[in-house]
mmCIF file as gemmi writes it, N, C-alpha and C atoms, coordinates in Angstrom:
data_model
loop_
_atom_site.group_PDB
_atom_site.id
_atom_site.type_symbol
_atom_site.label_atom_id
_atom_site.label_alt_id
_atom_site.label_comp_id
_atom_site.label_asym_id
_atom_site.label_entity_id
_atom_site.label_seq_id
_atom_site.pdbx_PDB_ins_code
_atom_site.Cartn_x
_atom_site.Cartn_y
_atom_site.Cartn_z
_atom_site.occupancy
_atom_site.B_iso_or_equiv
_atom_site.pdbx_formal_charge
_atom_site.auth_seq_id
_atom_site.auth_asym_id
_atom_site.pdbx_PDB_model_num
ATOM 1 N N . MET Axp A 1 ? 7.408 -33.014 13.004 1 0 ? 1 A 1
ATOM 2 C CA . MET Axp A 1 ? 7.687 -31.692 12.529 1 0 ? 1 A 1
ATOM 3 C C . MET Axp A 1 ? 6.764 -31.359 11.374 1 0 ? 1 A 1
ATOM 4 N N . LYS Axp A 2 ? 5.498 -31.375 11.6 1 0 ? 2 A 1
ATOM 5 C CA . LYS Axp A 2 ? 4.53 -31.088 10.545 1 0 ? 2 A 1
ATOM 6 C C . LYS Axp A 2 ? 4.512 -29.61 10.169 1 0 ? 2 A 1
ATOM 7 N N . ASN Axp A 3 ? 4.902 -28.736 11.078 1 0 ? 3 A 1
ATOM 8 C CA . ASN Axp A 3 ? 4.88 -27.307 10.817 1 0 ? 3 A 1
ATOM 9 C C . ASN Axp A 3 ? 6.201 -26.777 10.304 1 0 ? 3 A 1
ATOM 10 N N . GLN Axp A 4 ? 7.05 -27.636 9.791 1 0 ? 4 A 1
ATOM 11 C CA . GLN Axp A 4 ? 8.353 -27.21 9.313 1 0 ? 4 A 1
ATOM 12 C C . GLN Axp A 4 ? 8.168 -26.463 7.988 1 0 ? 4 A 1
ATOM 13 N N . HIS Axp A 5 ? 8.812 -25.295 7.874 1 0 ? 5 A 1
ATOM 14 C CA . HIS Axp A 5 ? 8.703 -24.468 6.678 1 0 ? 5 A 1
ATOM 15 C C . HIS Axp A 5 ? 9.596 -25.064 5.58 1 0 ? 5 A 1
ATOM 16 N N . PRO Axp A 6 ? 9.145 -24.961 4.321 1 0 ? 6 A 1
ATOM 17 C CA . PRO Axp A 6 ? 9.987 -25.461 3.231 1 0 ? 6 A 1
ATOM 18 C C . PRO Axp A 6 ? 11.196 -24.563 3.024 1 0 ? 6 A 1
ATOM 19 N N . ASN Axp A 7 ? 12.229 -25.114 2.438 1 0 ? 7 A 1
ATOM 20 C CA . ASN Axp A 7 ? 13.424 -24.372 2.112 1 0 ? 7 A 1
ATOM 21 C C . ASN Axp A 7 ? 13.054 -23.269 1.127 1 0 ? 7 A 1
ATOM 22 N N . PHE Axp A 8 ? 13.644 -22.056 1.3 1 0 ? 8 A 1
ATOM 23 C CA . PHE Axp A 8 ? 13.29 -20.919 0.45 1 0 ? 8 A 1
ATOM 24 C C . PHE Axp A 8 ? 13.518 -21.229 -1.015 1 0 ? 8 A 1
ATOM 25 N N . TRP Axp A 9 ? 14.609 -21.895 -1.344 1 0 ? 9 A 1
ATOM 26 C CA . TRP Axp A 9 ? 14.945 -22.122 -2.74 1 0 ? 9 A 1
ATOM 27 C C . TRP Axp A 9 ? 14.021 -23.121 -3.414 1 0 ? 9 A 1
ATOM 28 N N . SER Axp A 10 ? 13.226 -23.877 -2.663 1 0 ? 10 A 1
ATOM 29 C CA . SER Axp A 10 ? 12.288 -24.822 -3.253 1 0 ? 10 A 1
ATOM 30 C C . SER Axp A 10 ? 10.884 -24.243 -3.381 1 0 ? 10 A 1
ATOM 31 N N . THR Axp A 11 ? 10.678 -23 -2.971 1 0 ? 11 A 1
ATOM 32 C CA . THR Axp A 11 ? 9.389 -22.333 -3.15 1 0 ? 11 A 1
ATOM 33 C C . THR Axp A 11 ? 9.35 -21.673 -4.518 1 0 ? 11 A 1
ATOM 34 N N . PRO Axp A 12 ? 8.165 -21.32 -5.013 1 0 ? 12 A 1
ATOM 35 C CA . PRO Axp A 12 ? 8.093 -20.598 -6.292 1 0 ? 12 A 1
ATOM 36 C C . PRO Axp A 12 ? 8.877 -19.293 -6.309 1 0 ? 12 A 1
ATOM 37 N N . THR Axp A 13 ? 8.889 -18.579 -5.19 1 0 ? 13 A 1
ATOM 38 C CA . THR Axp A 13 ? 9.665 -17.346 -5.109 1 0 ? 13 A 1
ATOM 39 C C . THR Axp A 13 ? 11.151 -17.645 -5.201 1 0 ? 13 A 1
ATOM 40 N N . GLY Axp A 14 ? 11.598 -18.722 -4.596 1 0 ? 14 A 1
ATOM 41 C CA . GLY Axp A 14 ? 12.992 -19.117 -4.666 1 0 ? 14 A 1
ATOM 42 C C . GLY Axp A 14 ? 13.401 -19.505 -6.078 1 0 ? 14 A 1
ATOM 43 N N . TRP Axp A 15 ? 12.522 -20.236 -6.769 1 0 ? 15 A 1
ATOM 44 C CA . TRP Axp A 15 ? 12.814 -20.596 -8.164 1 0 ? 15 A 1
ATOM 45 C C . TRP Axp A 15 ? 12.909 -19.351 -9.033 1 0 ? 15 A 1
ATOM 46 N N . ALA Axp A 16 ? 12.026 -18.371 -8.794 1 0 ? 16 A 1
ATOM 47 C CA . ALA Axp A 16 ? 12.074 -17.121 -9.553 1 0 ? 16 A 1
ATOM 48 C C . ALA Axp A 16 ? 13.376 -16.37 -9.257 1 0 ? 16 A 1
ATOM 49 N N . ALA Axp A 17 ? 13.797 -16.364 -8.001 1 0 ? 17 A 1
ATOM 50 C CA . ALA Axp A 17 ? 15.052 -15.707 -7.63 1 0 ? 17 A 1
ATOM 51 C C . ALA Axp A 17 ? 16.236 -16.384 -8.31 1 0 ? 17 A 1
ATOM 52 N N . LEU Axp A 18 ? 16.24 -17.725 -8.337 1 0 ? 18 A 1
ATOM 53 C CA . LEU Axp A 18 ? 17.318 -18.44 -9.011 1 0 ? 18 A 1
ATOM 54 C C . LEU Axp A 18 ? 17.351 -18.155 -10.509 1 0 ? 18 A 1
ATOM 55 N N . ALA Axp A 19 ? 16.171 -18.07 -11.131 1 0 ? 19 A 1
ATOM 56 C CA . ALA Axp A 19 ? 16.101 -17.753 -12.559 1 0 ? 19 A 1
ATOM 57 C C . ALA Axp A 19 ? 16.632 -16.354 -12.823 1 0 ? 19 A 1
ATOM 58 N N . LEU Axp A 20 ? 16.287 -15.41 -11.962 1 0 ? 20 A 1
ATOM 59 C CA . LEU Axp A 20 ? 16.761 -14.027 -12.109 1 0 ? 20 A 1
ATOM 60 C C . LEU Axp A 20 ? 18.28 -13.959 -11.94 1 0 ? 20 A 1
ATOM 61 N N . ILE Axp A 21 ? 18.795 -14.652 -10.925 1 0 ? 21 A 1
ATOM 62 C CA . ILE Axp A 21 ? 20.236 -14.678 -10.7 1 0 ? 21 A 1
ATOM 63 C C . ILE Axp A 21 ? 20.957 -15.293 -11.889 1 0 ? 21 A 1
ATOM 64 N N . ALA Axp A 22 ? 20.403 -16.378 -12.445 1 0 ? 22 A 1
ATOM 65 C CA . ALA Axp A 22 ? 21.012 -17.03 -13.601 1 0 ? 22 A 1
ATOM 66 C C . ALA Axp A 22 ? 21.003 -16.108 -14.822 1 0 ? 22 A 1
ATOM 67 N N . ALA Axp A 23 ? 19.903 -15.404 -15.043 1 0 ? 23 A 1
ATOM 68 C CA . ALA Axp A 23 ? 19.798 -14.492 -16.2 1 0 ? 23 A 1
ATOM 69 C C . ALA Axp A 23 ? 20.785 -13.341 -16.063 1 0 ? 23 A 1
ATOM 70 N N . VAL Axp A 24 ? 20.867 -12.758 -14.888 1 0 ? 24 A 1
ATOM 71 C CA . VAL Axp A 24 ? 21.804 -11.643 -14.666 1 0 ? 24 A 1
ATOM 72 C C . VAL Axp A 24 ? 23.243 -12.117 -14.84 1 0 ? 24 A 1
ATOM 73 N N . THR Axp A 25 ? 23.56 -13.281 -14.302 1 0 ? 25 A 1
ATOM 74 C CA . THR Axp A 25 ? 24.913 -13.818 -14.428 1 0 ? 25 A 1
ATOM 75 C C . THR Axp A 25 ? 25.248 -14.079 -15.906 1 0 ? 25 A 1
ATOM 76 N N . TYR Axp A 26 ? 24.299 -14.627 -16.64 1 0 ? 26 A 1
ATOM 77 C CA . TYR Axp A 26 ? 24.522 -14.917 -18.066 1 0 ? 26 A 1
ATOM 78 C C . TYR Axp A 26 ? 24.831 -13.638 -18.831 1 0 ? 26 A 1
ATOM 79 N N . PHE Axp A 27 ? 24.021 -12.582 -18.615 1 0 ? 27 A 1
ATOM 80 C CA . PHE Axp A 27 ? 24.252 -11.346 -19.348 1 0 ? 27 A 1
ATOM 81 C C . PHE Axp A 27 ? 25.501 -10.622 -18.887 1 0 ? 27 A 1
ATOM 82 N N . LEU Axp A 28 ? 25.854 -10.732 -17.611 1 0 ? 28 A 1
ATOM 83 C CA . LEU Axp A 28 ? 27.112 -10.124 -17.159 1 0 ? 28 A 1
ATOM 84 C C . LEU Axp A 28 ? 28.311 -10.799 -17.826 1 0 ? 28 A 1
ATOM 85 N N . VAL Axp A 29 ? 28.292 -12.11 -17.888 1 0 ? 29 A 1
ATOM 86 C CA . VAL Axp A 29 ? 29.395 -12.833 -18.52 1 0 ? 29 A 1
ATOM 87 C C . VAL Axp A 29 ? 29.437 -12.545 -20.009 1 0 ? 29 A 1
ATOM 88 N N . LEU Axp A 30 ? 28.259 -12.5 -20.645 1 0 ? 30 A 1
ATOM 89 C CA . LEU Axp A 30 ? 28.192 -12.282 -22.072 1 0 ? 30 A 1
ATOM 90 C C . LEU Axp A 30 ? 28.656 -10.874 -22.454 1 0 ? 30 A 1
ATOM 91 N N . GLU Axp A 31 ? 28.173 -9.87 -21.745 1 0 ? 31 A 1
ATOM 92 C CA . GLU Axp A 31 ? 28.465 -8.471 -22.084 1 0 ? 31 A 1
ATOM 93 C C . GLU Axp A 31 ? 29.77 -7.96 -21.491 1 0 ? 31 A 1
ATOM 94 N N . HIS Axp A 32 ? 30.141 -8.43 -20.325 1 0 ? 32 A 1
ATOM 95 C CA . HIS Axp A 32 ? 31.295 -7.879 -19.626 1 0 ? 32 A 1
ATOM 96 C C . HIS Axp A 32 ? 32.325 -8.944 -19.279 1 0 ? 32 A 1
ATOM 97 N N . GLY Axp A 33 ? 32.434 -9.953 -20.096 1 0 ? 33 A 1
ATOM 98 C CA . GLY Axp A 33 ? 33.343 -11.058 -19.825 1 0 ? 33 A 1
ATOM 99 C C . GLY Axp A 33 ? 34.783 -10.623 -19.741 1 0 ? 33 A 1
ATOM 100 N N . GLN Axp A 34 ? 35.207 -9.728 -20.633 1 0 ? 34 A 1
ATOM 101 C CA . GLN Axp A 34 ? 36.6 -9.266 -20.614 1 0 ? 34 A 1
ATOM 102 C C . GLN Axp A 34 ? 36.92 -8.499 -19.355 1 0 ? 34 A 1
ATOM 103 N N . HIS Axp A 35 ? 35.979 -7.687 -18.892 1 0 ? 35 A 1
ATOM 104 C CA . HIS Axp A 35 ? 36.205 -6.914 -17.665 1 0 ? 35 A 1
ATOM 105 C C . HIS Axp A 35 ? 36.281 -7.839 -16.451 1 0 ? 35 A 1
ATOM 106 N N . MET Axp A 36 ? 35.444 -8.859 -16.447 1 0 ? 36 A 1
ATOM 107 C CA . MET Axp A 36 ? 35.424 -9.777 -15.308 1 0 ? 36 A 1
ATOM 108 C C . MET Axp A 36 ? 36.685 -10.63 -15.26 1 0 ? 36 A 1
ATOM 109 N N . LEU Axp A 37 ? 37.239 -11 -16.421 1 0 ? 37 A 1
ATOM 110 C CA . LEU Axp A 37 ? 38.437 -11.828 -16.43 1 0 ? 37 A 1
ATOM 111 C C . LEU Axp A 37 ? 39.651 -11.124 -15.839 1 0 ? 37 A 1
ATOM 112 N N . GLN Axp A 38 ? 39.759 -9.819 -16.038 1 0 ? 38 A 1
ATOM 113 C CA . GLN Axp A 38 ? 40.92 -9.119 -15.488 1 0 ? 38 A 1
ATOM 114 C C . GLN Axp A 38 ? 40.832 -8.977 -13.976 1 0 ? 38 A 1
ATOM 115 N N . PHE Axp A 39 ? 39.627 -9.053 -13.398 1 0 ? 39 A 1
ATOM 116 C CA . PHE Axp A 39 ? 39.476 -8.956 -11.948 1 0 ? 39 A 1
ATOM 117 C C . PHE Axp A 39 ? 39.316 -10.324 -11.27 1 0 ? 39 A 1
ATOM 118 N N . LEU Axp A 40 ? 39.412 -11.4 -12.042 1 0 ? 40 A 1
ATOM 119 C CA . LEU Axp A 40 ? 39.207 -12.743 -11.492 1 0 ? 40 A 1
ATOM 120 C C . LEU Axp A 40 ? 40.156 -13.087 -10.348 1 0 ? 40 A 1
ATOM 121 N N . PRO Axp A 41 ? 41.453 -12.799 -10.421 1 0 ? 41 A 1
ATOM 122 C CA . PRO Axp A 41 ? 42.309 -13.122 -9.268 1 0 ? 41 A 1
ATOM 123 C C . PRO Axp A 41 ? 41.894 -12.401 -7.994 1 0 ? 41 A 1
ATOM 124 N N . TYR Axp A 42 ? 41.455 -11.146 -8.125 1 0 ? 42 A 1
ATOM 125 C CA . TYR Axp A 42 ? 41.029 -10.398 -6.952 1 0 ? 42 A 1
ATOM 126 C C . TYR Axp A 42 ? 39.701 -10.931 -6.404 1 0 ? 42 A 1
ATOM 127 N N . LEU Axp A 43 ? 38.831 -11.375 -7.301 1 0 ? 43 A 1
ATOM 128 C CA . LEU Axp A 43 ? 37.566 -11.947 -6.85 1 0 ? 43 A 1
ATOM 129 C C . LEU Axp A 43 ? 37.792 -13.261 -6.097 1 0 ? 43 A 1
ATOM 130 N N . ILE Axp A 44 ? 38.745 -14.05 -6.549 1 0 ? 44 A 1
ATOM 131 C CA . ILE Axp A 44 ? 39.059 -15.308 -5.845 1 0 ? 44 A 1
ATOM 132 C C . ILE Axp A 44 ? 39.612 -15.003 -4.458 1 0 ? 44 A 1
ATOM 133 N N . LEU Axp A 45 ? 40.503 -14.004 -4.375 1 0 ? 45 A 1
ATOM 134 C CA . LEU Axp A 45 ? 41.043 -13.633 -3.069 1 0 ? 45 A 1
ATOM 135 C C . LEU Axp A 45 ? 39.95 -13.072 -2.147 1 0 ? 45 A 1
ATOM 136 N N . LEU Axp A 46 ? 38.992 -12.357 -2.698 1 0 ? 46 A 1
ATOM 137 C CA . LEU Axp A 46 ? 37.887 -11.832 -1.904 1 0 ? 46 A 1
ATOM 138 C C . LEU Axp A 46 ? 36.959 -12.959 -1.468 1 0 ? 46 A 1
ATOM 139 N N . LEU Axp A 47 ? 36.829 -13.975 -2.285 1 0 ? 47 A 1
ATOM 140 C CA . LEU Axp A 47 ? 35.943 -15.077 -1.972 1 0 ? 47 A 1
ATOM 141 C C . LEU Axp A 47 ? 36.417 -15.879 -0.761 1 0 ? 47 A 1
ATOM 142 N N . CYS Axp A 48 ? 37.718 -15.981 -0.546 1 0 ? 48 A 1
ATOM 143 C CA . CYS Axp A 48 ? 38.258 -16.758 0.57 1 0 ? 48 A 1
ATOM 144 C C . CYS Axp A 48 ? 37.771 -16.255 1.938 1 0 ? 48 A 1
ATOM 145 N N . PRO Axp A 49 ? 37.932 -14.975 2.288 1 0 ? 49 A 1
ATOM 146 C CA . PRO Axp A 49 ? 37.437 -14.537 3.589 1 0 ? 49 A 1
ATOM 147 C C . PRO Axp A 49 ? 35.913 -14.554 3.687 1 0 ? 49 A 1
ATOM 148 N N . LEU Axp A 50 ? 35.235 -14.303 2.577 1 0 ? 50 A 1
ATOM 149 C CA . LEU Axp A 50 ? 33.765 -14.34 2.623 1 0 ? 50 A 1
ATOM 150 C C . LEU Axp A 50 ? 33.269 -15.751 2.914 1 0 ? 50 A 1
ATOM 151 N N . MET Axp A 51 ? 33.866 -16.741 2.275 1 0 ? 51 A 1
ATOM 152 C CA . MET Axp A 51 ? 33.482 -18.141 2.546 1 0 ? 51 A 1
ATOM 153 C C . MET Axp A 51 ? 33.811 -18.505 3.985 1 0 ? 51 A 1
ATOM 154 N N . HIS Axp A 52 ? 34.932 -18.044 4.48 1 0 ? 52 A 1
ATOM 155 C CA . HIS Axp A 52 ? 35.314 -18.361 5.852 1 0 ? 52 A 1
ATOM 156 C C . HIS Axp A 52 ? 34.302 -17.801 6.839 1 0 ? 52 A 1
ATOM 157 N N . VAL Axp A 53 ? 33.876 -16.572 6.636 1 0 ? 53 A 1
ATOM 158 C CA . VAL Axp A 53 ? 32.914 -15.928 7.546 1 0 ? 53 A 1
ATOM 159 C C . VAL Axp A 53 ? 31.567 -16.643 7.487 1 0 ? 53 A 1
ATOM 160 N N . PHE Axp A 54 ? 31.062 -16.896 6.279 1 0 ? 54 A 1
ATOM 161 C CA . PHE Axp A 54 ? 29.729 -17.453 6.175 1 0 ? 54 A 1
ATOM 162 C C . PHE Axp A 54 ? 29.667 -18.947 6.44 1 0 ? 54 A 1
ATOM 163 N N . MET Axp A 55 ? 30.719 -19.686 6.155 1 0 ? 55 A 1
ATOM 164 C CA . MET Axp A 55 ? 30.664 -21.134 6.353 1 0 ? 55 A 1
ATOM 165 C C . MET Axp A 55 ? 31.049 -21.546 7.767 1 0 ? 55 A 1
ATOM 166 N N . HIS Axp A 56 ? 31.804 -20.72 8.47 1 0 ? 56 A 1
ATOM 167 C CA . HIS Axp A 56 ? 32.177 -21.03 9.847 1 0 ? 56 A 1
ATOM 168 C C . HIS Axp A 56 ? 31.348 -20.246 10.852 1 0 ? 56 A 1
ATOM 169 N N . GLY Axp A 57 ? 30.39 -19.459 10.404 1 0 ? 57 A 1
ATOM 170 C CA . GLY Axp A 57 ? 29.623 -18.612 11.286 1 0 ? 57 A 1
ATOM 171 C C . GLY Axp A 57 ? 28.726 -19.363 12.26 1 0 ? 57 A 1
ATOM 172 N N . SER Axp A 58 ? 28.299 -20.563 11.916 1 0 ? 58 A 1
ATOM 173 C CA . SER Axp A 58 ? 27.349 -21.281 12.772 1 0 ? 58 A 1
ATOM 174 C C . SER Axp A 58 ? 28.007 -22.321 13.658 1 0 ? 58 A 1
ATOM 175 N N . HIS Axp A 59 ? 29.316 -22.428 13.664 1 0 ? 59 A 1
ATOM 176 C CA . HIS Axp A 59 ? 29.988 -23.415 14.491 1 0 ? 59 A 1
ATOM 177 C C . HIS Axp A 59 ? 29.782 -23.114 15.969 1 0 ? 59 A 1
ATOM 178 N N . GLY Axp A 60 ? 29.439 -24.118 16.731 1 0 ? 60 A 1
ATOM 179 C CA . GLY Axp A 60 ? 29.291 -23.975 18.168 1 0 ? 60 A 1
ATOM 180 C C . GLY Axp A 60 ? 27.943 -23.441 18.599 1 0 ? 60 A 1
ATOM 181 N N . LYS Axp A 61 ? 27.02 -23.293 17.688 1 0 ? 61 A 1
ATOM 182 C CA . LYS Axp A 61 ? 25.699 -22.775 18.041 1 0 ? 61 A 1
ATOM 183 C C . LYS Axp A 61 ? 24.602 -23.814 17.824 1 0 ? 61 A 1
ATOM 184 N N . HIS Axp A 62 ? 24.932 -25.063 17.986 1 0 ? 62 A 1
ATOM 185 C CA . HIS Axp A 62 ? 23.978 -26.132 17.732 1 0 ? 62 A 1
ATOM 186 C C . HIS Axp A 62 ? 23.353 -26.679 19.013 1 0 ? 62 A 1
ATOM 187 N N . GLY Axp A 63 ? 23.21 -25.819 20.002 1 0 ? 63 A 1
ATOM 188 C CA . GLY Axp A 63 ? 22.569 -26.262 21.236 1 0 ? 63 A 1
ATOM 189 C C . GLY Axp A 63 ? 23.487 -27.013 22.158 1 0 ? 63 A 1
ATOM 190 N N . HIS Axp A 64 ? 24.767 -26.937 21.962 1 0 ? 64 A 1
ATOM 191 C CA . HIS Axp A 64 ? 25.715 -27.605 22.85 1 0 ? 64 A 1
ATOM 192 C C . HIS Axp A 64 ? 25.867 -26.809 24.119 1 0 ? 64 A 1
ATOM 193 N N . ASP Axp A 65 ? 25.718 -27.468 25.232 1 0 ? 65 A 1
ATOM 194 C CA . ASP Axp A 65 ? 25.891 -26.811 26.529 1 0 ? 65 A 1
ATOM 195 C C . ASP Axp A 65 ? 27.294 -27.126 27.022 1 0 ? 65 A 1
ATOM 196 N N . HIS Axp A 66 ? 28.107 -26.113 27.143 1 0 ? 66 A 1
ATOM 197 C CA . HIS Axp A 66 ? 29.489 -26.315 27.541 1 0 ? 66 A 1
ATOM 198 C C . HIS Axp A 66 ? 29.7 -26.064 29.029 1 0 ? 66 A 1
ATOM 199 N N . SER Axp A 67 ? 28.645 -26.185 29.808 1 0 ? 67 A 1
ATOM 200 C CA . SER Axp A 67 ? 28.81 -25.999 31.245 1 0 ? 67 A 1
ATOM 201 C C . SER Axp A 67 ? 29.429 -27.261 31.834 1 0 ? 67 A 1
ATOM 202 N N . HIS Axp A 68 ? 29.983 -27.136 33.011 1 0 ? 68 A 1
ATOM 203 C CA . HIS Axp A 68 ? 30.662 -28.255 33.652 1 0 ? 68 A 1
ATOM 204 C C . HIS Axp A 68 ? 29.776 -28.923 34.695 1 0 ? 68 A 1
ATOM 205 N N . ALA Axp A 69 ? 28.492 -28.911 34.483 1 0 ? 69 A 1
ATOM 206 C CA . ALA Axp A 69 ? 27.562 -29.56 35.401 1 0 ? 69 A 1
ATOM 207 C C . ALA Axp A 69 ? 27.661 -31.072 35.227 1 0 ? 69 A 1
ATOM 208 N N . PRO Axp A 70 ? 27.444 -31.84 36.285 1 0 ? 70 A 1
ATOM 209 C CA . PRO Axp A 70 ? 27.524 -33.306 36.159 1 0 ? 70 A 1
ATOM 210 C C . PRO Axp A 70 ? 26.409 -33.831 35.257 1 0 ? 70 A 1
ATOM 211 N N . ASP Axp A 71 ? 26.7 -34.919 34.596 1 0 ? 71 A 1
ATOM 212 C CA . ASP Axp A 71 ? 25.763 -35.521 33.666 1 0 ? 71 A 1
ATOM 213 C C . ASP Axp A 71 ? 24.622 -36.181 34.451 1 0 ? 71 A 1
ATOM 214 N N . LYS Axp A 72 ? 23.382 -36.007 33.995 1 0 ? 72 A 1
ATOM 215 C CA . LYS Axp A 72 ? 22.211 -36.56 34.692 1 0 ? 72 A 1
ATOM 216 C C . LYS Axp A 72 ? 22.219 -38.085 34.627 1 0 ? 72 A 1
ATOM 217 N N . LYS Axp A 73 ? 22.686 -38.664 33.539 1 0 ? 73 A 1
ATOM 218 C CA . LYS Axp A 73 ? 22.691 -40.12 33.425 1 0 ? 73 A 1
ATOM 219 C C . LYS Axp A 73 ? 23.626 -40.747 34.448 1 0 ? 73 A 1
ATOM 220 N N . LYS Axp A 74 ? 24.732 -40.109 34.706 1 0 ? 74 A 1
ATOM 221 C CA . LYS Axp A 74 ? 25.676 -40.636 35.68 1 0 ? 74 A 1
ATOM 222 C C . LYS Axp A 74 ? 25.083 -40.575 37.099 1 0 ? 74 A 1
ATOM 223 N N . GLU Axp A 75 ? 24.318 -39.512 37.39 1 0 ? 75 A 1
ATOM 224 C CA . GLU Axp A 75 ? 23.714 -39.383 38.714 1 0 ? 75 A 1
ATOM 225 C C . GLU Axp A 75 ? 22.641 -40.416 38.928 1 0 ? 75 A 1
ATOM 226 N N . GLU Axp A 76 ? 21.823 -40.706 37.883 1 0 ? 76 A 1
ATOM 227 C CA . GLU Axp A 76 ? 20.727 -41.659 38.015 1 0 ? 76 A 1
ATOM 228 C C . GLU Axp A 76 ? 21.234 -43.088 38.184 1 0 ? 76 A 1
ATOM 229 N N . SER Axp A 77 ? 22.338 -43.429 37.568 1 0 ? 77 A 1
ATOM 230 C CA . SER Axp A 77 ? 22.822 -44.805 37.631 1 0 ? 77 A 1
ATOM 231 C C . SER Axp A 77 ? 23.506 -45.116 38.959 1 0 ? 77 A 1
ATOM 232 N N . SER Axp A 78 ? 23.937 -44.094 39.708 1 0 ? 78 A 1
ATOM 233 C CA . SER Axp A 78 ? 24.626 -44.37 40.972 1 0 ? 78 A 1
ATOM 234 C C . SER Axp A 78 ? 23.698 -44.389 42.146 1 0 ? 78 A 1
């Protein structure tokens, strides 16, 4: 796999994006911490379905063939 692309977050653009996200998060917490704390229970409840959608979205798409065709190894051995 010599032509495999690097992970986005390990590229210079990815590092810049992480730094920007960290800076924005820092200033949001610093400047608007009180506002964010009152909405924290709702944000946690919103996080549950979002995690479910994004973390379970790729299940069953890993090249598994669910057809009921006979296995080739079994045919060759008989």
